[in-house]
Each structure stands twice: as C-alpha cells, then as structure tokens.
C-alpha positions as CSV (number, residue, x, y, z in Angstrom):
1,M,23.2,-27.7,-32.3
2,A,20.3,-24.8,-32.2
3,D,21.5,-21.2,-33.1
4,S,20.7,-19.0,-30.0
5,W,19.8,-15.5,-30.4
6,V,22.1,-13.9,-28.2
7,N,25.0,-11.1,-29.3
8,P,25.5,-9.3,-26.3
9,A,27.6,-6.9,-29.0
10,E,24.4,-5.7,-31.0
11,I,22.7,-2.8,-29.1
12,L,19.9,-2.1,-32.1
13,G,16.4,-2.6,-31.8
14,A,14.5,-4.8,-29.4
15,D,15.5,-8.5,-28.1
16,L,13.9,-11.8,-29.5
17,H,14.0,-15.1,-28.3
18,L,14.3,-17.4,-31.5
19,E,16.0,-20.6,-31.6
20,L,16.7,-21.7,-35.7
21,T,16.4,-25.8,-35.8
22,G,15.5,-28.5,-38.1
23,G,16.6,-29.0,-41.4
24,G,16.9,-26.8,-44.7
25,S,18.0,-23.2,-45.4
26,R,18.7,-20.1,-42.6
27,R,15.9,-18.5,-44.0
28,A,13.5,-21.7,-43.7
29,A,14.7,-22.3,-40.6
30,L,13.7,-18.7,-39.1
31,M,10.1,-18.7,-40.9
32,R,9.2,-21.8,-39.0
33,A,10.9,-20.0,-35.9
34,L,8.5,-17.6,-36.3
35,R,5.1,-19.0,-37.6
36,D,5.7,-20.8,-34.2
37,A,5.8,-18.1,-32.7
38,I,3.0,-16.2,-33.6
39,R,0.6,-19.0,-33.7
40,T,1.3,-20.6,-30.2
41,G,0.7,-16.6,-29.1
42,R,4.4,-15.9,-27.6
43,L,4.7,-13.2,-30.4
44,A,0.7,-11.2,-30.2
45,P,-1.2,-10.0,-33.0
46,G,0.6,-6.7,-33.2
47,A,3.9,-6.7,-31.9
48,R,6.6,-5.3,-33.5
49,L,9.6,-7.4,-34.8
50,P,13.4,-5.9,-34.6
51,P,14.8,-4.5,-37.5
52,Y,16.4,-6.6,-40.0
53,R,20.1,-6.0,-38.9
54,S,19.1,-6.3,-35.3
55,L,17.9,-10.1,-35.7
56,A,20.2,-11.0,-38.1
57,A,23.2,-10.0,-35.9
58,D,21.7,-11.6,-33.2
59,L,21.3,-14.7,-35.0
60,G,24.4,-14.6,-36.8
61,I,22.5,-15.0,-40.0
62,A,22.7,-12.6,-43.3
63,R,20.7,-9.7,-43.1
64,N,19.3,-10.3,-46.7
65,T,18.1,-14.1,-44.9
66,V,15.8,-12.0,-42.5
67,A,15.3,-9.4,-44.8
68,D,13.7,-11.9,-47.0
69,A,12.0,-14.4,-44.5
70,Y,9.8,-11.3,-43.5
71,A,9.0,-10.2,-47.1
72,E,7.8,-14.0,-47.5
73,L,5.6,-14.1,-43.9
74,V,4.0,-10.7,-45.0
75,A,2.8,-12.4,-48.6
76,E,1.9,-15.2,-46.2
77,G,-0.2,-12.8,-44.5
78,W,1.7,-13.7,-41.3
79,L,3.3,-10.5,-40.6
80,T,2.6,-6.6,-41.8
81,A,5.3,-4.2,-42.8
82,R,4.9,-0.2,-43.8
83,Q,7.6,2.2,-44.4
84,G,8.5,4.0,-41.6
85,S,6.8,1.9,-39.1
86,G,8.8,-1.6,-39.2
87,T,7.1,-4.8,-39.3
88,H,4.6,-6.3,-37.4
89,V,2.5,-9.1,-36.3
90,T,-0.7,-8.9,-38.3
91,H,-4.0,-8.7,-36.3
92,R,-5.7,-11.8,-38.9
93,T,-3.5,-14.4,-37.9
94,E,-4.4,-17.9,-37.0
95,P,-6.0,-17.9,-33.7
96,T,-3.5,-19.4,-31.0
97,T,-5.3,-22.6,-29.6
98,P,-7.5,-21.6,-26.6
99,V,-6.1,-22.8,-23.4
100,R,-8.8,-25.1,-21.3
101,R,-9.7,-23.8,-17.9
102,P,-11.7,-26.5,-15.3
103,R,-15.1,-25.5,-14.8
104,T,-15.8,-24.1,-11.4
105,A,-17.9,-26.7,-9.7
106,T,-19.7,-24.3,-7.2
107,P,-20.3,-20.3,-7.7
108,E,-18.0,-19.7,-4.8
109,H,-14.5,-19.8,-6.5
110,R,-15.6,-16.8,-9.1
111,P,-17.5,-14.3,-7.3
112,V,-18.8,-11.7,-9.9
113,Y,-19.0,-9.2,-6.8
114,D,-16.6,-8.2,-3.8
115,L,-18.0,-7.0,-1.2
116,V,-15.0,-8.3,1.4
117,Q,-14.0,-5.4,3.5
118,G,-10.1,-3.7,3.6
119,R,-9.4,-3.2,0.3
120,P,-10.3,0.3,-1.3
121,D,-11.5,1.0,-4.8
122,P,-8.9,0.6,-6.9
123,S,-10.2,2.1,-9.9
124,V,-9.9,5.5,-8.1
125,F,-6.0,5.6,-7.6
126,P,-4.6,9.5,-8.0
127,R,-2.5,8.1,-11.1
128,A,-2.1,11.8,-12.2
129,A,-1.8,13.5,-8.9
130,W,0.9,10.6,-7.7
131,L,2.6,10.6,-11.8
132,A,3.6,14.6,-10.9
133,S,4.9,14.0,-7.1
134,A,6.9,11.2,-8.8
135,R,8.8,13.4,-11.2
136,R,8.8,16.2,-8.8
137,A,10.7,13.6,-6.2
138,L,12.7,11.9,-8.3
139,T,14.0,14.9,-10.3
140,A,15.2,16.8,-7.0
141,A,16.2,13.3,-5.6
142,P,19.4,13.0,-3.7
143,H,22.0,10.7,-5.1
144,D,21.5,8.6,-2.0
145,T,18.5,7.9,-2.6
146,F,19.5,4.8,-5.1
147,G,22.3,3.9,-2.5
148,P,21.7,1.5,0.3
149,G,18.5,2.5,2.1
150,D,18.1,3.6,5.6
151,P,16.2,1.6,8.3
152,H,14.8,4.8,9.7
153,G,13.2,5.6,6.2
154,R,14.1,8.5,4.1
155,P,14.0,12.1,6.0
156,E,11.8,13.3,3.5
157,L,8.9,11.1,4.4
158,R,9.6,11.0,8.2
159,E,9.4,14.6,8.1
160,A,6.0,14.8,5.7
161,L,4.7,12.5,8.0
162,A,5.3,14.1,11.4
163,E,3.5,17.1,10.0
164,Y,0.6,15.7,8.7
165,L,0.0,13.2,11.8
166,G,0.1,16.0,14.5
167,R,-2.1,18.0,11.8
168,V,-4.6,15.2,11.1
169,R,-4.6,12.5,13.9
170,G,-3.5,14.6,16.9
171,V,0.0,12.6,17.4
172,R,3.4,14.0,19.0
173,T,6.4,13.6,17.7
174,D,8.9,14.6,15.7
175,P,10.6,13.0,12.4
176,S,13.3,11.2,14.5
177,R,10.7,8.9,16.6
178,I,9.1,7.5,12.8
179,V,10.3,4.5,11.3
180,V,8.8,3.8,8.2
181,C,7.8,0.1,7.3
182,S,6.4,-2.2,4.4
183,G,2.6,-1.7,6.0
184,A,1.2,-2.5,9.4
185,A,1.6,-6.2,9.7
186,H,5.4,-5.3,8.9
187,A,5.1,-3.0,11.9
188,L,3.4,-5.4,14.1
189,R,6.0,-8.3,13.5
190,L,8.8,-5.9,14.5
191,L,7.1,-4.8,17.8
192,A,6.4,-8.3,18.9
193,Q,10.1,-9.5,18.2
194,V,11.6,-6.6,20.4
195,V,8.4,-6.3,23.0
196,G,7.4,-9.8,23.8
197,G,5.8,-11.0,26.2
198,R,1.8,-11.5,26.9
199,W,-0.6,-8.7,25.0
200,G,-4.4,-7.9,25.3
201,V,-5.8,-8.1,22.4
202,E,-9.6,-7.5,21.2
203,E,-11.6,-10.0,21.1
204,Y,-12.7,-9.4,17.5
205,G,-9.7,-8.2,15.1
206,L,-7.9,-8.6,12.0
207,P,-7.1,-12.4,11.3
208,F,-3.4,-11.4,10.5
209,H,-3.0,-9.9,13.9
210,H,-3.8,-13.1,15.6
211,S,-1.7,-15.3,13.0
212,L,1.1,-13.1,13.2
213,L,1.7,-13.0,17.6
214,T,1.3,-16.3,17.5
215,D,4.1,-17.3,15.0
216,S,6.3,-14.8,16.7
217,G,5.6,-16.3,20.0
218,V,3.5,-13.6,21.6
219,R,1.0,-14.9,24.2
220,T,-2.3,-13.1,24.3
221,V,-5.1,-12.9,26.6
222,S,-8.6,-11.5,24.9
223,L,-10.5,-8.5,26.0
224,P,-14.4,-8.3,25.5
225,V,-15.7,-6.1,22.8
226,D,-18.5,-3.9,23.4
227,E,-20.2,-0.5,22.2
228,H,-17.9,1.5,23.9
229,G,-14.6,-0.9,22.4
230,A,-12.5,-3.2,24.3
231,D,-12.5,-3.8,27.9
232,I,-9.1,-3.5,29.3
233,A,-10.0,-5.0,32.8
234,L,-8.7,-8.1,32.6
235,L,-5.3,-6.5,30.8
236,G,-3.4,-7.0,34.7
237,R,0.2,-7.5,34.1
238,A,0.3,-7.6,30.3
239,R,3.4,-6.2,28.6
240,A,0.8,-4.4,26.0
241,V,-1.8,-4.2,24.7
242,L,-2.6,-4.5,20.5
243,L,-5.7,-2.1,19.9
244,T,-7.9,-0.3,16.7
245,P,-9.3,2.6,19.1
246,A,-10.5,4.6,16.5
247,H,-12.4,2.4,14.8
248,Q,-12.4,-0.8,16.2
249,F,-12.2,-3.3,13.8
250,P,-14.6,-5.2,12.5
251,T,-17.6,-3.8,15.4
252,G,-17.3,-0.3,14.3
253,G,-17.1,2.4,17.4
254,P,-14.6,3.9,19.0
255,L,-12.8,3.8,22.3
256,H,-14.6,5.8,24.7
257,A,-13.0,8.2,26.5
258,E,-13.1,6.6,29.8
259,R,-11.5,4.0,28.9
260,R,-8.5,5.7,26.8
261,S,-8.0,7.6,30.2
262,A,-8.1,4.0,31.5
263,L,-5.7,2.8,29.6
264,V,-3.2,5.8,29.5
265,D,-3.3,5.1,33.6
266,W,-2.8,1.5,32.9
267,A,0.3,2.0,30.5
268,R,2.0,4.3,33.5
269,S,1.3,2.0,36.4
270,T,2.3,-1.3,34.9
271,G,4.8,0.1,32.0
272,G,3.0,-1.6,29.6
273,L,2.7,-0.1,25.8
274,V,-0.1,0.5,23.9
275,L,-0.1,-0.4,20.2
276,E,-2.6,1.7,18.4
277,D,-3.5,0.2,14.7
278,D,-4.6,3.3,13.4
279,Y,-5.6,1.6,10.2
280,D,-8.4,3.6,8.7
281,G,-8.8,6.8,10.8
282,E,-8.8,9.6,8.4
283,F,-12.3,8.3,7.3
284,R,-15.3,9.7,9.6
285,Y,-18.6,10.5,8.1
286,D,-20.7,11.2,10.9
287,R,-19.3,12.3,13.9
288,R,-16.2,14.3,14.7
289,P,-12.9,13.4,14.4
290,V,-11.1,10.8,17.2
291,G,-7.7,11.6,17.8
292,A,-5.1,9.0,18.5
293,V,-4.2,7.6,21.5
294,Q,-0.6,8.5,21.3
295,G,-1.4,12.2,22.0
296,L,-2.2,11.2,25.1
297,D,1.6,9.3,26.1
298,P,3.9,9.7,23.1
299,D,6.1,7.4,25.9
300,R,3.9,4.9,26.4
301,V,2.1,4.6,23.2
302,V,3.5,3.5,19.7
303,L,1.1,4.7,16.4
304,M,1.2,2.4,13.5
305,G,-0.3,3.2,10.4
306,S,0.2,3.1,6.5
307,V,-1.4,4.2,3.1
308,S,-3.2,0.7,2.4
309,K,-6.9,1.9,2.9
310,S,-6.0,5.7,2.1
311,L,-4.4,5.3,-1.1
312,S,-3.5,1.3,-2.5
313,P,-2.3,-1.9,-0.5
314,T,0.4,-2.0,-3.5
315,L,2.4,0.9,-2.1
316,R,4.5,-1.1,0.4
317,I,4.4,2.1,2.8
318,G,3.7,2.5,6.5
319,W,5.2,3.9,10.0
320,M,5.9,3.5,13.4
321,V,5.5,6.5,15.8
322,L,7.6,4.7,18.7
323,P,8.6,6.2,22.1
324,P,12.4,7.0,22.6
325,Q,12.7,3.5,24.8
326,L,11.9,1.8,21.5
327,L,13.8,3.3,18.7
328,D,16.9,2.0,18.8
329,D,15.9,-1.8,19.2
330,V,13.2,-1.3,16.5
331,V,15.6,-0.5,14.0
332,A,18.3,-2.6,15.0
333,A,15.7,-5.5,14.1
334,K,14.6,-3.8,11.4
335,G,18.4,-4.2,9.9
336,E,20.9,-2.1,8.6
337,R,19.4,-1.9,5.4
338,E,16.2,-1.2,4.3
339,Q,14.7,-3.9,2.1
340,F,10.8,-3.3,1.9
341,S,10.0,0.0,1.3
342,S,11.0,1.9,-2.3
343,A,12.9,4.8,-1.5
344,T,11.7,6.3,-4.7
345,E,7.9,5.6,-3.5
346,Q,8.9,7.0,-0.3
347,L,10.2,10.5,-1.2
348,T,6.9,10.2,-3.8
349,L,4.5,10.0,-0.8
350,A,6.4,12.5,1.0
351,D,5.5,15.2,-1.6
352,F,2.4,14.1,-2.4
353,V,1.7,14.4,1.3
354,R,3.3,17.9,1.1
355,C,1.7,19.3,-1.6
356,G,-2.0,18.8,-0.4
357,A,-2.3,15.9,-3.0
358,Y,-3.1,13.5,-0.1
359,D,-5.5,15.9,1.9
360,R,-7.6,16.5,-1.7
361,H,-7.3,12.7,-2.3
362,V,-8.8,11.6,1.5
363,R,-11.3,14.0,1.3
364,R,-12.5,13.0,-2.3
365,M,-12.7,9.5,-1.2
366,R,-14.3,10.5,2.3
367,L,-17.5,11.4,0.3
368,R,-17.4,8.9,-2.3
369,Y,-17.3,6.0,0.8
370,R,-19.9,8.2,2.6
371,R,-22.2,8.1,-0.4
372,R,-21.8,4.4,-1.4
373,R,-22.1,3.2,2.7
374,D,-25.3,5.6,2.5
375,R,-26.7,3.7,-0.6
376,L,-26.4,0.6,1.3
377,V,-28.1,1.8,4.6
378,A,-30.9,3.0,2.4
379,L,-31.2,-0.1,0.2
380,L,-31.1,-2.2,3.5
381,A,-33.8,-0.4,5.3
382,K,-35.9,-0.9,2.0
383,R,-35.4,-4.4,1.2
384,A,-34.2,-6.0,4.6
385,P,-35.5,-3.8,7.6
386,Q,-34.8,-6.6,9.5
387,V,-31.1,-6.4,9.4
388,R,-29.5,-3.7,11.7
389,V,-26.4,-1.6,10.1
390,T,-24.0,-1.1,12.7
391,G,-20.1,0.6,12.8
392,I,-21.3,2.8,9.8
393,A,-19.8,6.0,11.5
394,A,-16.4,5.7,10.4
395,G,-14.3,3.4,8.4
396,L,-14.6,1.5,5.0
397,H,-17.1,-1.3,6.0
398,A,-20.3,-2.3,7.9
399,V,-21.3,-4.5,9.9
400,L,-25.3,-6.2,9.3
401,E,-26.4,-7.8,12.9
402,L,-28.0,-10.9,11.7
403,P,-30.6,-13.5,13.5
404,P,-28.6,-15.9,16.0
405,G,-27.2,-19.4,14.0
406,T,-28.2,-17.7,10.5
407,E,-24.3,-16.4,9.4
408,R,-23.1,-19.2,7.7
409,A,-26.2,-19.7,5.7
410,V,-26.4,-16.4,4.6
411,V,-22.4,-16.2,3.7
412,K,-23.0,-19.2,1.9
413,A,-26.4,-17.7,0.2
414,A,-24.0,-15.2,-1.2
415,A,-21.7,-16.7,-2.8
416,W,-24.5,-18.6,-4.7
417,Q,-25.9,-15.4,-5.4
418,G,-21.7,-14.9,-6.9
419,L,-21.1,-12.1,-4.0
420,A,-17.9,-12.5,-2.1
421,V,-18.9,-11.8,1.8
422,E,-17.4,-12.1,5.2
423,G,-19.3,-13.4,8.2
424,L,-18.8,-11.7,11.2
425,A,-17.4,-14.8,13.3
426,D,-14.2,-14.8,11.2
427,F,-13.3,-12.1,12.8
428,R,-13.3,-13.2,16.3
429,R,-10.3,-14.6,18.0
430,P,-9.6,-18.1,18.5
431,G,-9.8,-19.0,22.1
432,G,-12.2,-16.1,22.8
433,P,-15.5,-15.8,25.1
434,G,-17.8,-16.4,22.1
435,V,-20.7,-14.3,20.2
436,E,-23.0,-15.7,23.4
437,A,-21.1,-13.6,26.3
438,D,-19.7,-10.4,24.5
439,G,-24.0,-10.2,23.2
440,F,-22.9,-9.9,19.6
441,R,-25.3,-11.5,16.9
442,D,-24.3,-12.9,13.9
443,G,-23.7,-10.5,10.9
444,L,-21.6,-10.4,8.2
445,V,-18.9,-7.5,7.5
446,V,-19.2,-5.7,4.1
447,G,-16.7,-3.9,2.6
448,Y,-18.7,-1.1,0.7
449,A,-15.6,0.6,-0.2
450,T,-14.4,-2.1,-2.4
451,P,-15.9,-2.4,-5.6
452,P,-16.1,-0.6,-8.6
453,E,-18.4,2.1,-9.2
454,H,-20.0,0.1,-12.5
455,L,-20.0,-3.0,-9.8
456,Y,-21.3,-1.4,-7.0
457,A,-25.7,-1.5,-7.6
458,G,-25.4,-5.1,-8.5
459,A,-23.0,-6.2,-5.3
460,L,-25.8,-4.6,-3.3
461,D,-28.6,-6.5,-4.7
462,A,-26.9,-9.7,-4.6
463,L,-26.3,-9.0,-0.7
464,C,-29.9,-8.4,-0.7
465,R,-30.6,-11.5,-2.2
466,A,-28.9,-13.3,0.2
467,L,-30.5,-12.0,3.7
468,P,-32.5,-13.8,5.0
469,P,-36.3,-13.3,4.5
470,T,-38.4,-10.7,7.4
C-alpha cells in the first residue's frame, strides 16, 4: 500500500502531497515522486519545498532519507538549495508537457477587445485605499462580526449608507429601513418573492431583470420607452413597476420630471410600489445630478443599489431602502442568518464611505470615464459621422444608432475585428412592442468603461472598422 503524507501532529513547514510508490528504497521512491511532481508542473519553478524534518515526519520516513534525496536532486539540477533560504524547485527544469487547446474556429470565441457594457475597468480598483479601510475595519470590528450574521446587514454599513445616499442621491431614510444584500439581482429576487403580482417593466432593460422576474412567477407588462424615459400610461392596476429612472438602461435618458410626478401619483392612488434600480446614479457628466425618485415618496418607492459599477462586481454588496410596510417581509424572506454578503467586507465598505475614500474614488472615475466617453464621441465624429451617439450624459455606456437592418451585421463584423460588443436588440424585452413601434433604430450598446487603458484605443479602432460605411 502507498504511504500517505498525512501526519496531523506535525506543524512545521508547508504541506506537500506525495505518495511513495514502486520498488526500491524509500529514498528512490521519494526522488521519483518529487521528479514526477516537478515534471508535471504540480511543483512549479521556484516553489519552496518543506524542510527535511517536516517532510520526513509527514511521510513517516527518516530525516536523513529526505536530506539525501534532496541533495541528489540538487546535484541532478531538479532543485536548488542555499543556506538560510531553504530548498526550491530550480527554474531550469525540464519543460512541462504543454496542454493542447482546441483552435478557435471563429474570432467571436476569443475577443481581443471588450466594449461590453456593465463592467467598470478592473485595473483601477482602489486597492491601497480599500486595504487601509479593511485594516481599520478589522482592527475595530466587534466580536459579533465573526458570529452569525444579521439579515438586515451590519449596522455600521447601514448607518454609512443612510448618510451617503441622503447626501448624494437625495434619499430620505434612516439606517433601520436599509437592508444589505449581495447586489441588485439578490434585491430583485427578494422583492419579487415578497411583492408578487403583476409588474410594469421598461421595454428596454437589463436581461437579468426579465429572466429573474419570469423565474419568480411575476407577470409583466411592457412600458414603451422614448426620449423622456418610460411611459407609465399602461400601468393600470399593476402591483409594482420596475424602472431605471436616473439613467434609463440602456437608452440613456433620465425619467422626465412630469413622468416622475405622475409615477408617484400612480403609486399613491393605486397602492402600487415603485422599484427604482439606481444602478449607476453616481456617474453623470453633462447635466446636474438626477436625484432618486425615492426622495419624492419614501413610503411608496424602493431604492436598490450596489457597488458593482462604482467599485467592482466582485464585491457582492448591495442594498435596499425599503418602505416600512415591506421591511419585515423582506428580512423574513432573506432568512435569519446573513448568507450572502461578507460581514468584514460590509465593515470595510462602511469605513471606505465614512472616511471619504468612496467619494474620492467616484470623482476620479467620473473624470476618467468622461474622458473615455469624449474620446469615443470624437473618434466617431471623425471616422463614422453617419452614426448618432446617444445616452452619453451619464453612465458607463453609450448607444450608437445604426441604419435599420444593420445591427446584426455590425455585431458580427465587430466579432471578426476581435471586438466584443452588444446590439441594442439584446436589451429589448421579449414580447415588447418592438423597434418599429417605439421609434428606436438598430444600434450598439458600447461600454466605454470596460477595457483597461492600454487596450482602449485598439477597441475604438476595431469598433470603427466594424461600423457600416458612410
């Protein structure tokens, strides 16, 4: 039977899984196992091996056996050893057998450039500031941080969010009415479960909105979208309406002031709820900030937000600002123990907001993304003047309106240029009135925030080459 490495009593060194098999001495078996681990790449060049005593105890063999095996492998060139720095896999070992990858048949499978909307540039995450907040937060964290979570979310974060949302987005709330979740999708899933019934939804919107509501059994009615945002005339006696009023996704305009007022009047007169997805409300460039609809009637409007656009989608932290009548039901649906958002990351975000780092980061990104947007607009004006660019006053994407019937061909041409980009039709709700009915032409939704800086020029060039000629 093979000898296993397991020895729970030994705590020196690092773990290394080796099995000593085959004939011959223990030293020969150990050398074979180490050579095999190095040859296959399981022990990478530069990897540090455990000390003699540690590995000998783990394998149940004599210390001198390990020392002799190490010494012989050093002589053969597999390992290097230096006094005081231990034994490492040499950087001049035999090359590992390369893994053969299937050849890509078409360029769509491996785009070089990415202008898909919805993702901030990951290279500009504020690592140093976030690390500083994490250190402060963990140092000051109460002991209950590391116990079972509260489904409301950490009180430190709810207090920070109440102050921030009131100051920046015009939200009227207090910490007791904020519930922390893992993002907009999590918030919407909980609300669909609690609210139910028939909802009004924008004809153009995020695909996950539609699929999530369908999976949750929510019936929907499509609301046409024009230059003033969603037209709520078709709402009727719907139980709720889901909107992106600060920056309609993806067409780009804010909900007109008259429609905001009409929306609140509808909610008050029918008892309906307004569900406001404030997905990128911080990023506005050429107009004054559009406050949250929630500020007009906190008892009839639910505000949903997250840090997926402002910081990173890997931070699974979002929030709901709830009317009092929904609070208990949403918390009950969420469960007795917080299972989705890390308590330590919540504390880090709370510190990040309170110390002003979040404001500074958003302002830096606002300037960065505005410059990227301006580069996009200027290049299109020069190389594709026939293309109209809309929805650029805010957000992280633009809409490029195309001649009728050309959208699919342009998306395919972009793929052949090594560019990933989405067509406007991808965001039209299935069963909606359609492009002809609402007046929107074919188009592209271009996420100018997505690429790292060194790839942005190439992405724009590929985009221009894919567009139809003048």
